[in-house]
Each structure stands twice: as structure tokens, then as C-alpha cells.
N, C-alpha and C positions, 0 to 999 in steps of 0.2 A: 504493500500500500504506500502511495506517495505521502511524503511528510508535508507537502504544500498545503497551506491553509487557505481555502477558498470560502468566501462568505457570499451568500445569496441574500439580497434584501428584497423581501416580498415572497409570499407563498400563494399567489394567484396562479393563473394559467402559465405565465412565463416562468415564474420562480419554481413552480412544481416541476416543470419539464427540465429546467436547468439542473435542479437537484437530482432528478432521476438519472440524467445523463452522467453527472459527476459520480454518483454512487455506482453506476454500472462500470465505470472506469477504475473503481477501487478507492475513490476518495471518500472522506467523511466531511462534507461541507457543514459550515454553520449556516443555518437558515433563520433569519430574523424577520418577524412579521408583526405588524401592529395589531392585527386582528387576533382574537383569542383562539380562532381555529382557521385552518387553511381554506382556500377557495377564492380569495380575492373578492372584489365587489360583485362581479357578475355571477359568481357561484358562491356567494356568501352563505355560510351555513347558519342554520337556526341554532339558538342556544341549547346547551345540554339540557335534557329533560323534555324538550319539545319533540314532537313526533309527527309533524305534518308530512304528508306524502310529498316526495320530490316533485311529482308532476304538478302539484299545486304551487310549489315554490318556484320552479324553473320552467314550467310549461314545456315547450318543444326542446328545451336544452336540458331536460332532466337526465337523459342518458349521458350526455357529455359531462354534466356536473358529477354524476355518480362515478364515472370513470376517473375524473380528476381527483375527487376525494379519495377514492380507493387507492389510487397511485400514491398519494401523499401519506395515507395511513400506513401503507406497506413500508414507506421510507423512514418512518419516525424513529425506529431504533437504529437506523444507519446514518442519521444526521444529528448534529447538535442543534436541536430545535428550540428557538426562543420565541414563543408566541406572546402576544400582548406586550411587545417590546418595540420601542421606537429608536431609530438611529437619529440623533439630533445634531450630530456634528462629526467632523473628521479632523484628524491632525496627523500628518505624515502617513504612516501605514497603519493607523489606528482608527477605530470607530468608537464613538461615544454613545453608549446605550442607556436607556432608562425604561423601566417597566412601569406598569400601572400602579404598583405599590410604592413607587418612588425609589426603588433600588437602582443603583447605577453600576455600570461595568464598562470596561475598556477592552475591546477585542482587536487584536492585531490581525492583519490579513496579508497574504501574498498576492492574492487575486480577488477581485470583487465583481460580482454580477448584480447590476442594478435592475431590478424588476419592480419599480416603484409605482407603476400604474398611473392612473389619471384622475383628475377631479372635474367637477362640473364647470362648464364655461357659462357664465351668466352675463346679462346686460342689465345694468341698473335702470330702474324706472321709479317714479315717484311712489313712495310707500313700500318699496321692496324690502325694507328692514322691519316692517310691521310684523308683530306676532301672527302666525298663521301662514306666512309666506316661506316656502321651502324651495330647495333645489330639487330637480327631478331625482337626482341620486339620493338625496336625503329622504324623499318620499318612498323610494324603493327600499332603502335600508329599513325604514319603519315597518314596511310590509314584510320583507324577507326575514329580518332579524328579530323584530319585536312583535310581529303578528298583529299589527294595528294599522289603521288608516290615519292619515294626517287630518282628516275632516269628514264630515257627513255629505258634503256637497262640494267637490273639489274641481277647481278650474286649472287646466294645464295649458301653459303658454310657452312657446319656444319653437324649436325646429330640430329636425333630425330624427333618426329611427327611435331613439330612446323615448321621445315624446309619445309615440304610439304604443310602444311596448309597455310603458308605465300605465298608460290609459287602459290598455287591455288587462293588465294585471290587477289594477284597481277595480275595474268593472267585474272581472271574474271573481274577485274576493268579496263582492257584494256592495262595493262603494258606488255612490251616485256621483256622476260627473256633470258639472255645470257646463262643460264643453271642452273641446280640444281646439286651441287657438294657435294656428301655425303661421309663422311670419313669412314662410315661403309660399309663393303662388302655386296653386295646384298644377298649372301648366308647366312650371319649371320642374316639378317632381316627376310628372309623367314623361317629360322630354328626356329625363335622365335614366329611364328604365332600360333602354337597350344596352347602355354601357354597364349596368349592374348585372347583366347576364353573366359576367365573370364569376359570380357566385349565385347560381340559380336557386340553391336551397335557401339562402338567407333572403334573397329577393322574394321568393314565394312566401316565406314567413311574414315578411313585412306587408305584402299584399293581403295576406290572410288577416293580419291584425286590423288593417284598414277596413277591409270588407266586413269583418265581424263587428267592429264598432259601429259602422254605418248601419248594418242590419239590426243592431240592437238600439238604434235610435239615438245614439250619442251625438249631440250637436257638434258640428265641425265648421270652422271658418278658416279660410286660407288668405294669405296676403295681408294679415293684420299687423298692427303695431300696438304694443302695450303702452298705455298712457299713465295709469296710476292704479294703485290699490287703495281702497277706501275702507273706513271702519272706525268705530269708537273703541280704541284699545286693542282691537283685533280685526283682521281683515273681514269685511262683510260684502264687499263688492269689488269687481274688477272692471275697470273702464278701458276699452280698446278703441282704436281707430281702424275701421274696416278699409277694404281696398278702394272704396269710393271716397274715403276721407271723412265719413260720418262717425261720430263718437257713439259707442254703444256700451251699455252697462249690464253686467251679468252678476246676479246674486251668487255668493259662494261663501263658504266658511274656511276655505283654505285654498292656497295657490301653490302649484309646483311649476317651477320655471327652469329652463336650461336650453343651451344651444350646443349640442354635441358635448364633448369633453376635451380637456387639454392635458398635455403630459405634465407629470410631476418631475421637474428637472432640478430641484434645489440641491440635491446631493451631488449630482453631476457637476453643478456649478462649484460647489465647495471643493470638489476633488480636482478642479482645474481643467476640466474638459473644455475643448474648443466648442463654440456654438456658431451656428449659422442661421440666418433667417429663412424660414420655410414659408414662401408666399402662399402656397396652397393651404397650409395649416394655419397661416396667420400667426405664427409663434416662432420664437427662437428655440431651436432644438440642438442638442449636442450632436456633433459630427460623429458619424459611424460608417463602417464599411458594411457589406452585406452580411457578414458574420456577426456583427454587433461590436466590433472593436471600436473603442473610443480613441481619442487622440492621446490619452494617457495610458502608458503601458500597464497592463494588468487590470484595467478597468473596462468592463464590458457592459453593453446596454441591451435590454430585452423588453419586449412587451410594449404596452401603451405608454410607459414612462419614457420611451425613446421616440416613438412615433405612434399615433393613435391609428390602429388598423384592425381592432377587434380581437375577441378572445381566441379564435382559431389561429390567427396569425401570431398572436402572443405566444401560444404554445410552440409554434415553429421557431420563433425568434429566441425563446428560452433554450431550446435544444441547440440552435446555432451558436449562441453565446457560450454555452458550456463546451461545445466542440472546439470553438476557437480558443478557449482557455486551455483545454487539454493539449491542443496542437502547439500553442505557444510555450507550454511547459515540457514539450517533447514526449508527451504521453500518447498512447494509441488512441485513435478515434475511429468511429464507424463512418466510412465513406458513403455507404448507402443511406444511412440516416441523414448525413449532411445533404446529399442530393435531394432527398425527399423533402427535407425541411426547407431547403432553398426554393423548391418549386412551390410549396405551400405559401411561403412568405411572399413570393412574387405575385401569385394569384391574389393573395390578400391585399397587397399594395394596390393592385389595379382596382379592386372592388372599393377600397377605401377612397381612392381618388374619385371614382364614380359617385360615391355617396356625397363627397364634399361638393361636387358639381350640382347634384340634384337638390341638396339641402345646404345652400351656401350660408356662411355666417352673415347675419344681417348688419353689415357695417352702417347702413343708413340710419339705424335706430339711434346712433349717437348724435346725429345732426340736430335733432329736436329735443335733446335732454334739457329740462329746465335747470337753471342754475341752483335751485333749491334741492335738487335731487342729491341724495347721499351717494358719493362715489366710493369712499373708503369707510366702511362701517366700523371698523375697529377704532379708528382715530376720529371718526365723525367729520371727515373732510368732504365738503360738498363739491359738486361739479363746478359751481361758480367760483369757489375758493381756488380750486385747481387751475381753472382757466385764467384767473387773475394772476396766479403765480407764474404761469407760463408767459403771459403778456408783459407783466410789470417787473419781474425779477430777472429777466434774461435767461430763463431756464429753457434750454433748447433740447433737453432730453429728460427722461423720466427720473433718473437718479438725482439729477440736479434739482428738479422740482420736489422730489422727496425730501431733500435736505431743507428746503424752505417751508414746506407745509405738512410734512409727516405722512403723506400718503404712502401706504404700504409698510409703515413702521409698526403696525399693531400685531396682535396675536397670530394672525394668519400669514404674516410676513409677505403680504402681497399676492398670495395664491388666489384670492377671490377678486381683488381689485386691480392687480397688475396689468392684466390684458386690457381691461377697460380704460385704465389710466393712459396706456400707450395710445389707444384709439382716440381718446379725447385730446391728447397732446397733438397727435398727427393732424386732426381736424382743426384744432385751434391755431396751430402754426402753419397750416396749409402745406404740409410736407408728406412724404411717403411714410408709411407705418414703420418700415425698417429703420428709418433714420432717427427715430426717437429712442432707440435702444430698448433695454429691458431692465427691470429691477434686479439687481444682483442679489444672489442668495447669501444669507448670513446665518451663522449659528446663534441660537438654536433654530433650526428650520421649522420647528413646530413647537407649540406651547409645552413647557416642561411641567410635570406633576408638581403640585404645590409643596409636597414634601421635599423635593429636591431644591426648590427655590428657598424654602425656609432654612434648609441646611446650609445653602450657599451664603445666606445672610447672617449666619451665626458668627 
């Protein structure tokens, strides 16, 4: 067995396949995962003691979820598994860890596979910080992990496949939907169907969700723009502007919103990986080759944390990253597995590109944001304050603006507001999105448990 210490961060589809490949080659990797159980977001497991059928939890993906869970369960005695543990910083060849009970650890590594996944991509609108407004991912976690709905009459607003998947899951679970409000015109989505034939199975599932929801009478509007969430202490109404420009109000007691997802790249940033602006994704992403090698020797990228391409592609990239790690250490690797994973990754990349074309990110929503709209909820920085900072302080990129007005300095470290801040900056300054840069990652990349902060303050 090799003495090389390889750490895998994340135990979703990419992390699981990476760990499986490393174990098959005779290594005992460390697997660090923030969740209490493996599976990632898409295959998030229900808590211990819950026994809902997998079909109810994962629908068409139940068999895939079961296979992935079974794979990781078989690996548990062959890996150093750290569930419920966060990597909050790096220093040299060490990772700084913290678990949910406030215990800290430092783990040295010779090689590192980042399978950090993705987070919701949102667009702020007036009232989006009101109680009762969630991200689509948050609504899905409540259903999968906590077996509850976020409301009795839920409005879903955004764009992308997740919008219809969450709607389908909520309706199947007995929830009432005030409506599905899609910012993408239906004609644009239909025009993208031929290119999505690169993955006929996933395309068929998406069409099924759409048809099923329509058949069950769920209201749907396309080409809308969210205006504001209203209510007294909690959301009670969602106001939209339809494609004709008319404002329409829909009663609801909860809102779930989101526009695809964006890669979690903070750890790659701390590790010194080179980044490049990906115009199609609208995000700065760490550079990588087809095998997942980053610009930093010994650091590999896999799954949606490197580039959002879905769960199937994440599994393939997890395998590729592990094979690249083995090759770079002079260890045997499976050439057939490499070729198979490369083919799957390439197919997935084509499909992901088609999805982005069919469900484009709604850049236009930033044009009409009211100055009073909260941009950075952690630091309560408004869109107007941020615009004034850009105009009056000579801040021509987001990190400079951050220094003046604290946008992105809060608990989420810009994960929720960074992308929107960049878009507001680009529109305010009249420049291309790439030219305003990105918020740089800083440790701790996520909020530390209170026990650790109290210890540090002693």
C-alpha cells in the first residue's frame, strides 16, 4: 500500500467515485465531508431513524442514489472518514478542520481532490431577505433531509431544471404550489431541446416533470421578472412583472428562488489555483485539464465544484481526478476506466452547455434593481450603497468596492452575494463582467462553530 496521503473533500457523487478509485489502487484516503452522511446535495440522505422509500426521496434517481450510497458504505472501513466536518482553511500542505462539536484538527496531505460541489445562484429582489423566502436548494434540503415543506402555498421563481424538479417534488409530497414563475421565455427553452438530445434520458425526465405539473394544474408563467416579496413579518405575496410588462400579485406563504447553481471555489482559491473567467458559466473557475489537474501540483478538481455539469458527470470527473492523482504518483491506473470516464465527462459537458443555452442566466434582472434592495444580506449592504461606492470611490473592481462598503465580508464570505455584486458592478460601470474580477477567498471560508470562536478569544 502506498504511504501517500490523499485527502478527498466532499462525499457526493464526485468524492465517492474518487475515493472508490483510490481505494481500488491500494490507498486509504481521508474523506472529509460537511454532511453527517455521504451522498452530496443531490443524493442527500435522510437522517438516521427515518425510513422513507428512496423512490419518494429521489424519484427517477432512486437507483442511482442507492448505488452511490452502497458504494460509499462499502468504503467506510477502507477510508479515514470525517463526516460532519468542515475544511475552513489551508496552510502549506495542511488542512484546517472543524467538526460540528467545535473540535479542531490539522490534516497534512500529499495530494488533494476537491469535490466541493455547488451552491444556489440567486438574484436579489426587493424583500428576498424576508422570512419565508428560501433558495431552491434550501427548499429541497427541507424536503429531503427534514421531511417538511417550507410552506403550505409555495411560489417558485427562477430558471433552470432545478426549478421544475423542486416543483415536482413538492407537489408529489402533497404541497400546494402558488405557481412556477420562470424568467426564461418558453420559446427559448423549446428552441434548446434539440441540443439537449446529448442526454436523452435527462431531457425526457425534464419533459416529464413539465408535463406532469401542467397536467396537475400547477400555474406556470414564463418570461417573468420578480419585483418584490411582500408581507407583514413574513412573506405573504409575490409580485412579478409578466412578459407584457404588467405587474401581477400571487398569494403565497413561502418563496423558493434560484437560477441554476454555481461552483464552490473558495478552497481552490486558498490553495493558489489559477482561475479563468468562464463566459458561458458567468463565473471565475479554477483552471483544469480534462483529468481534473489544477495549476497547483497535487491539487485536483472534480464535480460541480470545478464546473457545474450535473451528478452523472460529477461521478466521471471524480474517477478522472483520482486516476490523475494515481498517475502523477507513479501508481497503476485503469486505462479502460479512464477512457470510459472521459467519454462520460465529454457527453456531460455538451449537455450542460445545452442547458445553459436553453435556460440562460437572467442578466437583465439587474438592470431594474431598486437601490433599496439588499445586495449583501450578511452586512446589510444595499444595491444603492454598492452603486454609490463604485461611482464615488473609484472602485473599478469588486474587491476594491468590498474594502469600502463591506460587501461580501459577512458570514457567507460572498458565496451568496459575490456573483450579484460583480453583475451590479459591471452594469454600473458599463464594462464587461470579467473585468470587475471576483471576490477573493479568505479563511475561514465558512462560519466556524461558536465553540471554536470562543476558544480563539480566550
